[in-house]
C-alpha positions as CSV (number, residue, x, y, z in Angstrom):
1,M,0.0,0.0,0.0
2,L,2.8,2.4,0.9
3,E,4.6,1.5,-2.3
4,A,1.5,2.2,-4.4
5,L,1.0,5.5,-2.6
6,W,4.6,6.5,-3.2
7,N,4.4,5.6,-6.9
8,N,1.2,7.7,-7.3
9,L,2.9,10.6,-5.5
10,T,6.0,10.5,-7.6
11,L,4.0,10.1,-10.8
12,Y,1.9,13.1,-9.9
13,L,5.0,15.2,-9.1
14,G,6.6,14.0,-12.3
15,E,3.6,15.0,-14.4
16,S,3.5,18.4,-12.6
17,F,7.2,19.1,-13.3
18,T,6.8,18.3,-17.0
19,Y,5.1,21.7,-17.4
20,F,8.3,23.5,-16.5
21,D,11.0,23.9,-19.1
22,F,14.2,25.7,-18.1
23,A,16.3,26.6,-21.2
24,G,15.3,23.3,-22.8
25,F,15.9,21.2,-19.7
26,T,12.7,19.3,-18.8
27,I,12.1,17.2,-15.7
28,S,9.9,14.3,-16.7
29,R,9.7,12.4,-13.4
30,I,11.1,12.4,-9.9
31,T,11.8,9.0,-8.3
32,L,12.9,7.9,-4.9
33,T,16.4,7.4,-6.2
34,D,16.5,11.1,-7.4
35,I,15.4,12.3,-4.0
36,I,18.1,10.2,-2.3
37,D,20.7,11.4,-4.8
38,I,19.7,15.1,-4.1
39,L,19.9,14.6,-0.3
40,I,23.3,13.0,-0.5
41,V,24.7,15.8,-2.6
42,T,23.1,18.4,-0.3
43,Y,24.6,16.8,2.8
44,F,28.0,16.6,1.1
45,I,28.0,20.3,0.0
46,Y,26.7,21.4,3.5
47,N,29.6,19.6,5.2
48,V,32.2,21.0,2.8
49,I,30.9,24.5,3.5
50,L,31.2,23.9,7.3
51,W,34.7,22.5,6.9
52,I,36.0,25.6,5.0
53,K,34.0,28.3,6.6
54,E,36.5,29.0,9.4
55,T,39.5,28.8,7.1
56,R,41.2,31.2,4.7
57,A,39.5,29.3,1.8
58,W,36.2,30.8,2.7
59,S,37.0,34.0,0.8
60,L,38.2,32.0,-2.2
61,F,35.0,29.9,-2.0
62,K,32.9,33.0,-2.2
63,G,34.8,34.2,-5.2
64,V,34.3,30.9,-7.0
65,V,30.5,31.1,-6.2
66,L,30.4,34.6,-7.7
67,V,32.1,33.4,-10.8
68,L,29.6,30.5,-11.1
69,I,26.7,32.9,-10.8
70,I,28.1,35.2,-13.5
71,S,28.6,32.2,-15.7
72,S,25.1,31.0,-15.2
73,L,23.7,34.4,-16.0
74,A,25.8,34.4,-19.2
75,F,24.3,31.1,-20.3
76,I,20.8,32.2,-19.5
77,F,21.0,35.5,-21.3
78,R,23.2,34.0,-24.1
79,L,26.2,36.3,-23.6
80,T,28.4,34.8,-26.2
81,T,31.8,36.2,-25.2
82,I,31.5,35.2,-21.5
83,Q,30.2,31.7,-22.6
84,W,33.3,31.3,-24.8
85,I,35.6,32.3,-21.9
86,V,33.9,29.9,-19.5
87,K,34.0,27.0,-22.0
88,T,37.6,27.4,-22.9
89,T,38.8,27.8,-19.3
90,I,36.6,25.3,-17.5
91,Q,39.3,22.5,-17.4
92,V,42.0,24.9,-16.2
93,G,39.6,26.3,-13.7
94,I,38.9,22.8,-12.2
95,T,42.6,22.2,-11.8
96,A,43.1,25.6,-10.3
97,I,40.4,25.0,-7.7
98,I,42.0,21.7,-6.7
99,I,45.4,23.4,-6.3
100,L,43.9,26.4,-4.3
101,F,41.8,24.2,-2.0
102,Q,44.3,21.4,-1.6
103,P,44.8,21.9,2.2
104,E,41.0,22.1,2.8
105,L,40.3,19.1,0.6
106,R,42.9,17.1,2.6
107,K,41.4,18.3,5.9
108,A,37.9,17.4,4.6
109,L,39.0,13.8,3.8
110,E,40.7,13.5,7.2
111,E,37.5,14.7,8.9
112,L,35.5,12.2,6.9
113,G,37.8,9.5,8.0
114,K,37.4,10.5,11.7
115,G,33.6,10.7,11.4
116,R,31.1,8.6,13.3
117,F,30.1,6.7,10.1
118,T,33.5,5.2,9.6
119,I,33.6,1.5,9.3
120,P,34.9,0.2,12.7
121,F,37.8,-2.0,11.3
122,L,39.0,1.0,9.2
123,S,39.2,3.2,12.2
124,G,42.2,4.0,14.4
125,S,43.1,1.9,17.4
126,F,43.3,4.5,20.1
127,T,42.8,2.8,23.5
128,G,42.8,5.9,25.6
129,I,45.4,7.0,28.2
130,N,45.1,5.7,31.7
131,Q,45.0,7.8,34.8
132,N,48.6,7.0,35.8
133,T,49.8,8.4,32.4
134,I,47.7,11.5,32.8
135,D,49.1,12.1,36.3
136,E,52.6,11.8,35.1
137,I,52.1,14.1,32.2
138,I,50.4,16.8,34.4
139,K,53.1,16.5,37.0
140,A,55.8,17.0,34.4
141,V,54.3,19.9,32.4
142,Y,53.4,21.9,35.5
143,A,56.9,21.3,37.0
144,M,58.4,22.6,33.7
145,A,55.9,25.5,33.7
146,K,57.1,26.5,37.1
147,V,60.7,27.0,35.9
148,R,59.5,28.1,32.4
149,T,60.9,25.2,30.4
150,G,59.4,25.1,27.0
151,A,57.8,21.8,26.0
152,I,55.3,20.1,23.6
153,V,53.7,16.8,24.5
154,L,51.6,15.2,21.7
155,I,49.1,12.5,22.7
156,E,48.2,10.3,19.8
157,R,44.5,9.4,19.4
158,Q,42.6,7.9,16.4
159,V,44.9,9.4,13.7
160,M,48.3,7.7,13.6
161,L,51.3,10.0,13.9
162,G,53.8,7.8,12.2
163,D,54.9,10.5,9.8
164,L,55.6,12.9,12.6
165,E,57.3,10.2,14.7
166,Q,59.8,9.6,11.8
167,T,61.0,13.1,12.1
168,G,62.3,12.5,15.7
169,I,64.2,9.9,17.6
170,Q,62.4,6.7,18.8
171,V,62.3,6.2,22.6
172,D,59.7,3.6,23.4
173,A,59.7,4.1,27.2
174,A,57.1,4.2,29.9
175,V,55.7,7.6,30.6
176,S,57.2,9.2,33.8
177,S,57.4,12.8,34.9
178,A,61.1,12.5,35.5
179,L,61.8,11.3,32.0
180,L,59.6,14.0,30.4
181,I,61.4,16.7,32.4
182,N,64.8,15.3,31.5
183,I,63.9,15.2,27.8
184,F,63.0,18.9,27.7
185,E,65.9,20.1,29.9
186,D,67.7,22.9,28.1
187,K,70.8,21.8,26.1
188,T,70.0,18.1,26.2
189,P,70.0,16.3,22.9
190,L,66.2,15.7,22.7
191,H,64.9,19.0,24.2
192,D,64.2,20.7,20.8
193,G,60.9,19.3,19.4
194,A,57.9,17.4,20.6
195,V,57.4,14.2,22.5
196,I,54.8,11.8,21.1
197,I,52.9,9.6,23.5
198,R,51.2,6.5,22.1
199,S,49.3,3.8,24.1
200,N,50.7,5.1,27.5
201,R,54.3,5.0,26.3
202,I,56.7,7.7,25.0
203,A,57.1,6.7,21.4
204,A,59.5,9.4,20.2
205,A,61.1,12.7,21.1
206,S,62.6,15.6,19.3
207,C,59.8,15.4,16.7
208,I,59.3,18.2,14.2
209,L,55.7,19.4,13.8
210,P,54.0,21.4,11.0
211,L,53.3,25.1,11.7
212,T,49.8,26.4,11.5
213,A,49.0,29.1,9.0
214,S,46.0,30.3,11.1
215,E,46.1,33.5,13.1
216,I,46.5,32.4,16.8
217,G,47.8,35.6,18.3
218,K,50.9,37.8,17.8
219,D,52.1,37.1,21.3
220,L,52.5,33.3,20.6
221,G,55.7,31.9,19.1
222,T,56.8,28.9,17.0
223,R,56.1,26.3,19.8
224,H,52.4,27.2,20.0
225,R,52.1,27.4,16.2
226,A,53.6,23.9,15.9
227,S,51.1,22.6,18.6
228,V,48.1,24.0,16.7
229,G,49.6,22.8,13.4
230,A,49.8,19.2,14.7
231,S,46.2,19.4,16.0
232,E,45.1,20.5,12.5
233,V,46.6,17.6,10.6
234,S,45.5,15.0,13.2
235,D,43.1,14.6,16.1
236,A,45.9,14.5,18.6
237,Y,46.0,16.4,21.9
238,S,49.0,18.8,22.0
239,I,50.0,20.1,25.4
240,V,52.4,23.0,25.2
241,V,54.3,24.8,27.9
242,S,55.3,28.4,27.2
243,E,58.9,29.3,27.9
244,E,58.0,33.0,28.2
245,T,54.9,32.9,30.4
246,G,55.0,29.5,32.0
247,Y,51.4,28.9,30.9
248,V,50.2,25.4,30.0
249,S,47.9,25.3,27.0
250,L,46.1,22.6,25.0
251,A,45.7,22.4,21.2
252,A,43.0,20.2,19.8
253,G,41.1,20.3,16.5
254,G,43.0,23.4,15.4
255,K,42.0,25.4,18.5
256,L,44.2,26.5,21.3
257,I,42.9,26.6,24.9
258,R,45.4,28.8,26.8
259,N,46.5,29.0,30.5
260,L,44.8,25.8,31.8
261,S,44.9,24.9,35.4
262,P,46.1,21.3,36.4
263,E,42.5,20.3,37.2
264,D,41.2,21.7,33.8
265,L,43.8,19.8,31.9
266,R,43.2,16.6,34.0
267,N,39.4,16.8,33.4
268,R,39.8,17.2,29.6
269,L,42.3,14.3,29.3
270,S,40.3,12.1,31.7
271,A,37.0,12.7,29.9
272,D,38.6,11.7,26.6
273,G,40.1,8.6,28.1
274,E,36.8,7.5,29.5
275,K,35.0,8.1,26.2
276,N,37.5,6.0,24.3
277,E,37.4,3.2,26.9
278,K,33.7,2.9,26.2
279,E,34.5,2.7,22.4
280,T,37.1,0.0,23.1
281,K,34.5,-2.1,24.9
282,R,32.0,-1.6,22.1
283,F,34.5,-2.5,19.3
284,P,37.2,-4.6,21.0
285,F,38.7,-5.6,17.7
286,R,39.8,-2.0,17.1
287,T,42.3,-2.1,20.0
288,R,45.9,-2.8,19.3
289,K,48.2,-4.4,21.8
290,E,48.9,-1.7,24.4
291,G,52.4,-1.1,25.8
292,K,53.3,-1.7,29.4
293,D,51.6,0.6,31.7
294,N,53.5,2.7,34.2
295,E,54.1,1.0,37.5
């Protein structure tokens, strides 16, 4: 009965739309497949706009939309010169758009891979950091903040940081506040760069991070720009200690939360660990073998 009702409705709509002819383009019938197709495309375009709205590409996007509007008007009113320009440059224009929006397209694909609709066995294997690791990290960063020792501690989550890890020196050691403080001690071999923590272990030190191109404040230096940059290309948590002010900040998702107290930082890291512990119980086959926990 529902199928018959749907067929009658689409047939009626299809017959209604046949009375409309836009520049020789006639809609003869709308089916369920057409509606699903339109909804998928609409959802995709909506998410793309959300992804680039807070980036520098937003101005470029508005320029592209303006060019498309002018091109559409040219075809409607049959402006021959503009039509010729559009037709001869369309291929070059598509290539130019891909080049201009390359960082945003990459970010969009990364966001799609981190989305809730990702197939479980294709997802990352983040198991969360335990409370002992959190305590050691907090103890270390606030001890360094007290004496204004600059540091970056990168906590890997769903997105693997293998490419960043390869820029540094592998450590593979249990997380301890003493070791973290020693790594970032001035003039030591590993102090310049970031530490990467994976599965409750220090995976590497002296890692080089990409700098963000976003405006985060003129009073912030390279260390903070690197922390935000790392959080833009991954879903990692980046804890940064300012050498100038002694403030402890957290970068996540391309945003920087400045001057956190120990309790604020603990609450954010603990909440994330609890969330991913539930995910691990739900999809146990996503968990990789975890390193030895701190004793």
